[in-house]
Rosetta silent file (secondary structure, phi, psi, omega in degrees, C-alpha in Angstrom):
SEQUENCE: MATITSPRSDVIEESPPAGRLAAARAVAADATAAAASLTTDAAARLPGVAATTRAGFDDANRRIRASSDEMLRLGTAVSFGFAVGLLITGASRFLVAAALVPVGMMGVAMLERWTGSSRPTDGSRQPGGL
SCORE:     score description
SCORE:     0.000 S_00000001
   1 L     0.000  144.736  178.902  141.627  142.349  127.168 S_00000001
   2 E   -86.494  142.778  177.907  141.953  142.341  130.874 S_00000001
   3 E  -118.473  142.846  177.820  145.008  140.722  132.368 S_00000001
   4 E  -123.283  129.678  177.903  145.306  139.191  135.751 S_00000001
   5 E   -98.843  135.682  179.061  148.659  138.483  137.265 S_00000001
   6 L   -94.974  168.019  179.619  149.024  135.533  139.524 S_00000001
   7 L   -59.704  -22.856 -179.277  151.427  135.283  142.430 S_00000001
   8 L   -85.436    5.444 -179.932  153.746  133.241  140.209 S_00000001
   9 L    67.105   23.093  171.316  153.975  136.212  137.861 S_00000001
  10 L   -85.401  148.237  179.078  152.232  134.305  135.052 S_00000001
  11 E  -101.267  124.971  178.607  149.853  136.353  132.987 S_00000001
  12 E  -110.645  126.035 -179.373  146.355  134.920  132.555 S_00000001
  13 E  -100.533  135.411  177.088  144.240  136.451  129.836 S_00000001
  14 E  -116.678  141.275  174.832  140.476  136.550  130.131 S_00000001
  15 L   -82.959  149.080 -178.505  138.082  137.311  127.333 S_00000001
  16 L   -66.257  148.954 -179.990  135.567  140.000  128.112 S_00000001
  17 H   -59.297  -31.781 -179.903  132.088  138.827  129.193 S_00000001
  18 H   -64.379  -36.841  178.446  130.487  140.606  126.233 S_00000001
  19 H   -66.869  -38.888  177.693  132.452  138.415  123.814 S_00000001
  20 H   -66.689  -40.231  179.842  131.316  135.249  125.537 S_00000001
  21 H   -64.115  -42.270  178.904  127.715  136.408  125.482 S_00000001
  22 H   -64.989  -39.645  178.486  127.878  137.148  121.755 S_00000001
  23 H   -65.684  -40.259  178.976  129.411  133.740  121.074 S_00000001
  24 H   -65.709  -39.161  178.199  126.705  132.038  123.123 S_00000001
  25 H   -65.185  -38.578  179.170  124.004  133.921  121.238 S_00000001
  26 H   -65.373  -42.201  178.263  125.524  132.889  117.915 S_00000001
  27 H   -64.572  -41.957  179.035  125.602  129.238  118.956 S_00000001
  28 H   -64.243  -39.425  178.642  121.993  129.438  120.169 S_00000001
  29 H   -65.712  -40.812  177.963  120.898  131.042  116.883 S_00000001
  30 H   -64.659  -41.830  179.489  122.650  128.302  114.883 S_00000001
  31 H   -65.252  -39.415  178.294  121.035  125.596  117.018 S_00000001
  32 H   -64.591  -42.201  178.452  117.603  127.190  116.576 S_00000001
  33 H   -64.713  -41.622  178.563  118.041  127.347  112.809 S_00000001
  34 H   -64.648  -42.175  178.910  119.146  123.710  112.679 S_00000001
  35 H   -64.516  -39.977  178.544  116.194  122.605  114.823 S_00000001
  36 H   -64.631  -39.654  178.731  113.771  124.548  112.620 S_00000001
  37 H   -65.209  -44.758  178.779  115.221  122.924  109.511 S_00000001
  38 H   -64.701  -38.728  179.208  114.936  119.426  110.997 S_00000001
  39 H   -65.135  -41.298  178.908  111.377  120.081  112.151 S_00000001
  40 H   -63.926  -43.901  178.428  110.369  121.268  108.686 S_00000001
  41 H   -63.049  -43.088 -179.524  111.915  118.175  107.059 S_00000001
  42 H   -65.236  -41.114  179.646  110.229  115.849  109.551 S_00000001
  43 H   -65.368  -34.327  178.868  106.845  117.524  109.055 S_00000001
  44 H   -70.127  -31.985 -178.020  107.178  117.162  105.281 S_00000001
  45 H   -89.616  -13.424 -174.737  107.927  113.432  105.589 S_00000001
  46 H   -58.800  -45.197  179.517  105.327  112.636  108.244 S_00000001
  47 H   -60.923  -38.994  178.046  102.355  111.910  105.905 S_00000001
  48 H   -66.139  -41.162  178.442  104.431  109.434  103.898 S_00000001
  49 H   -64.961  -41.540  179.660  105.673  107.711  107.022 S_00000001
  50 H   -64.528  -41.299  179.555  102.144  107.499  108.408 S_00000001
  51 H   -65.954  -41.141  178.697  100.804  106.003  105.158 S_00000001
  52 H   -65.273  -42.337  179.036  103.609  103.426  105.022 S_00000001
  53 H   -63.860  -42.620  179.127  103.068  102.487  108.662 S_00000001
  54 H   -62.795  -42.728  178.945   99.321  102.127  108.112 S_00000001
  55 H   -63.886  -41.170  178.118   99.876   99.906  105.062 S_00000001
  56 H   -65.296  -40.402  178.119  102.305   97.715  107.029 S_00000001
  57 H   -64.199  -44.657  179.450   99.897   97.447  109.934 S_00000001
  58 H   -63.883  -40.042  178.456   97.009   96.487  107.639 S_00000001
  59 H   -64.382  -44.267  178.739   99.159   93.870  105.879 S_00000001
  60 H   -63.881  -40.293  179.098  100.259   92.370  109.206 S_00000001
  61 H   -63.851  -41.935  179.252   96.652   92.321  110.442 S_00000001
  62 H   -64.344  -41.270  178.993   95.491   90.583  107.266 S_00000001
  63 H   -67.542  -39.338  178.812   98.231   87.931  107.589 S_00000001
  64 H   -62.556  -45.403 -177.992   97.468   87.358  111.262 S_00000001
  65 H   -68.503  -23.890  179.416   93.772   86.841  110.569 S_00000001
  66 H   -87.765   -9.452 -177.014   94.568   84.403  107.724 S_00000001
  67 L   -80.883  165.285 -177.858   96.894   82.243  109.826 S_00000001
  68 L   -77.526  166.642  178.892   95.929   79.033  111.583 S_00000001
  69 H   -61.777  -39.717 -179.410   94.990   78.723  115.250 S_00000001
  70 H   -63.863  -41.545  179.235   98.264   76.938  116.023 S_00000001
  71 H   -66.465  -36.560  177.379  100.306   79.722  114.457 S_00000001
  72 H   -64.631  -43.904  178.801   98.349   82.320  116.433 S_00000001
  73 H   -62.902  -46.785 -179.392   98.993   80.490  119.695 S_00000001
  74 H   -63.625  -45.296  179.691  102.681   80.030  118.923 S_00000001
  75 H   -63.055  -40.196  178.290  103.109   83.628  117.762 S_00000001
  76 H   -64.622  -44.139 -179.270  101.336   84.998  120.805 S_00000001
  77 H   -64.649  -43.924 -179.849  103.451   82.902  123.171 S_00000001
  78 H   -65.628  -45.404 -179.809  106.733   83.851  121.486 S_00000001
  79 H   -63.938  -41.096  178.555  105.853   87.552  121.332 S_00000001
  80 H   -65.609  -41.704  177.290  104.713   87.571  124.951 S_00000001
  81 H   -61.923  -39.984  177.400  107.883   85.772  126.029 S_00000001
  82 H   -63.222  -44.188  179.777  109.987   88.299  124.158 S_00000001
  83 H   -63.881  -42.385  178.835  108.172   91.211  125.819 S_00000001
  84 H   -65.383  -39.539  176.781  108.556   89.658  129.275 S_00000001
  85 H   -61.357  -40.921  176.148  112.249   89.040  128.585 S_00000001
  86 H   -63.000  -40.923 -179.411  112.682   92.689  127.671 S_00000001
  87 H   -64.894  -43.827 -178.527  110.876   93.700  130.850 S_00000001
  88 H   -66.136  -37.785 -178.123  112.987   91.441  133.059 S_00000001
  89 L   -79.115   -3.688  175.285  116.260   92.630  131.524 S_00000001
  90 L    87.763   26.298  178.844  115.333   96.249  132.179 S_00000001
  91 L   -68.552  166.294  178.855  114.671   97.427  128.633 S_00000001
  92 L   -59.449  145.447  179.075  112.944  100.711  127.965 S_00000001
  93 H   -62.031  -32.601  178.050  109.209  100.756  128.617 S_00000001
  94 H   -62.747  -42.994  179.017  108.695  101.938  125.055 S_00000001
  95 H   -66.297  -39.922  178.625  110.400   98.798  123.711 S_00000001
  96 H   -63.501  -44.139  178.884  108.358   96.561  126.007 S_00000001
  97 H   -63.679  -40.429  178.314  105.136   98.248  124.854 S_00000001
  98 H   -65.232  -35.374  178.370  106.184   97.891  121.199 S_00000001
  99 H   -70.972  -21.741  179.057  106.885   94.189  121.770 S_00000001
 100 H   -84.784  -10.074  179.753  103.364   93.766  123.175 S_00000001
 101 H   -60.712  -49.496  178.198  101.666   95.107  120.020 S_00000001
 102 H   -63.124  -32.055  177.645  101.807   91.749  118.165 S_00000001
 103 H   -61.002  -45.505  179.056  100.583   90.004  121.317 S_00000001
 104 H   -64.142  -43.316 -179.232   97.518   92.228  121.316 S_00000001
 105 H   -63.570  -45.626 -179.274   96.863   91.785  117.608 S_00000001
 106 H   -71.230  -35.936  178.041   97.139   87.999  117.762 S_00000001
 107 H   -63.592  -41.326  178.395   95.202   87.828  121.032 S_00000001
 108 H   -65.553  -41.015  178.616   92.312   89.778  119.552 S_00000001
 109 H   -62.736  -42.447  178.561   92.291   87.527  116.478 S_00000001
 110 H   -65.529  -42.732 -179.894   92.215   84.407  118.682 S_00000001
 111 H   -62.300  -40.570  178.882   89.481   85.855  120.890 S_00000001
 112 H   -65.647  -36.282  178.072   87.344   86.702  117.852 S_00000001
 113 H   -68.162  -40.721 -177.892   87.731   83.165  116.530 S_00000001
 114 H   -69.417  -38.247 -178.290   86.767   81.610  119.856 S_00000001
 115 H   -87.368  -12.733  179.315   83.729   83.825  120.372 S_00000001
 116 L    80.058    8.709  178.820   82.696   83.697  116.721 S_00000001
 117 L  -106.044  149.386  174.355   82.566   87.472  116.442 S_00000001
 118 L  -150.521  154.760  178.136   84.588   89.599  114.113 S_00000001
 119 L  -107.777  150.534 -179.063   84.538   93.188  113.111 S_00000001
 120 L   -65.846  142.630 -178.727   84.694   94.352  109.524 S_00000001
 121 L   -90.943   -4.602 -178.806   88.156   95.293  108.310 S_00000001
 122 L   -88.196    3.935  177.213   86.926   97.911  105.831 S_00000001
 123 L    92.917  -11.778  178.988   86.194  100.442  108.573 S_00000001
 124 L   -78.538  155.182 -178.752   82.398  100.151  108.367 S_00000001
 125 L  -119.342  142.912  177.015   80.449   99.448  111.514 S_00000001
 126 L   -93.971  153.367  178.344   77.478   97.242  112.014 S_00000001
 127 L   -59.558  133.340  178.648   74.587   98.301  114.264 S_00000001
 128 L    83.259   -6.084 -178.881   75.264   97.346  117.839 S_00000001
 129 L   -96.521  171.644  178.506   78.921   96.543  117.146 S_00000001
 130 L   -91.326    0.000    0.000   82.070   98.283  118.202 S_00000001
């Protein structure tokens, strides 16, 4: 180890640069291994998470479409108010966008009721429809 003497005659020890570089490489290798492990676990769980999310979305859509007009209006107003409150208070844009999802779902259901049009929920498409 190299020693440096200060004017006060204290001895300050420095570790060699090669030792620091090796330690940094070891930490980087450990971090890379941990990230690879987490990525593998997340990729293995992704299909299950996607299926659960899809089932929850379909259930919520079915309940929204079965609710009354008054409940749709009230739900839309409350959800929109919540989203605007998040926006005004400076919440993350992601949270504001997530709060607007129910507004969109209920708004589309109300619009379909008012116009008398609806799209099939089984994924099939009718000629001329969206």
